[in-house]
N, C-alpha and C positions, 0 to 999 in steps of 0.2 A: 679912667679917674676920678676918685667920688669928688664933689663937690665941698670947700673948705669949711668945714663948719656942717658937713654932714657925715662924717666917717660915724659907728658906732662902735663903742669900746663894752665888752662885754668885761665884768670881773669877779671875779669869787676872793672874801675874804674871809678864810676858818678863824674866826674868834673862837669859835671852840678850843681848838688850841693853842691861840695865843695865851693864852694865862700860865699853860704849861713852860710853853718855850720860856715866858720873862723866869718864872720859878727855876726850869734848867739852868739858863743866866746867870742867875744867883747863887746856886749850889749846882756843880756843871757833876757829883756823883749822880742826879737825877737824868745827866743826859743819855740816850740810847737805852732807856730801862720802863718797863711797864708804870707809870707816872699818872698820879690824878693830884687835882687841886679840891681840895673839900672846904667848905665851911665848919669854920671852928666848932663849931657842936658834937659832942662824941656821942649825943644819942646815936645806935642804929651803924657808930662811925664816922657818921655826920653825912650830911648831901654833895655828891659828886657836882663838882661846875664847871669842869675842863677835866677834858682825856688827852693822851697824849696817843699817837698813832698805833705807839707799840701795844696800849694797854687798850685800842678797838679795837685790836688784829685777836685775841681773847675774849673777845663779847662784850665789854665795858663800856657804858655809855652814863653821858650826863644824866643827871637825874635820878639816878644809881645812888644806894647807899651803899659807903662805900665797906662795910660788911659782907652787903651782899655781892660786891663785886672782887673781894678778896676771894671767893668761894669760884668765881670762874677764873681769876686769876693771882695766885695764890704767893708771887712775888713781888706785887704791887708796893708800890712805894707813893707813900701818900702826903703831899705839900698841901700843909693848913694856913688859912687867910681867916682874920675874924670876920664874921659878917658886919654888913655896916647895917 
């Protein structure tokens, strides 16, 4: 039995997907679809800041441009947020 206060806890928080899940909660039509959250800039479609698991399966990653991601995943849905 471990000593009190000496237990080790390992946690993984996938913040990359968190922002997509927030958008999916706000817009249920985005659920279970390849989806990304992109900054509001429209140059090259905008920069991707969060990626759903469905989009990751197509090779879409954070820091890609939306235009490039749509070449990998033509059905990609994009939620846009303003830059801060």
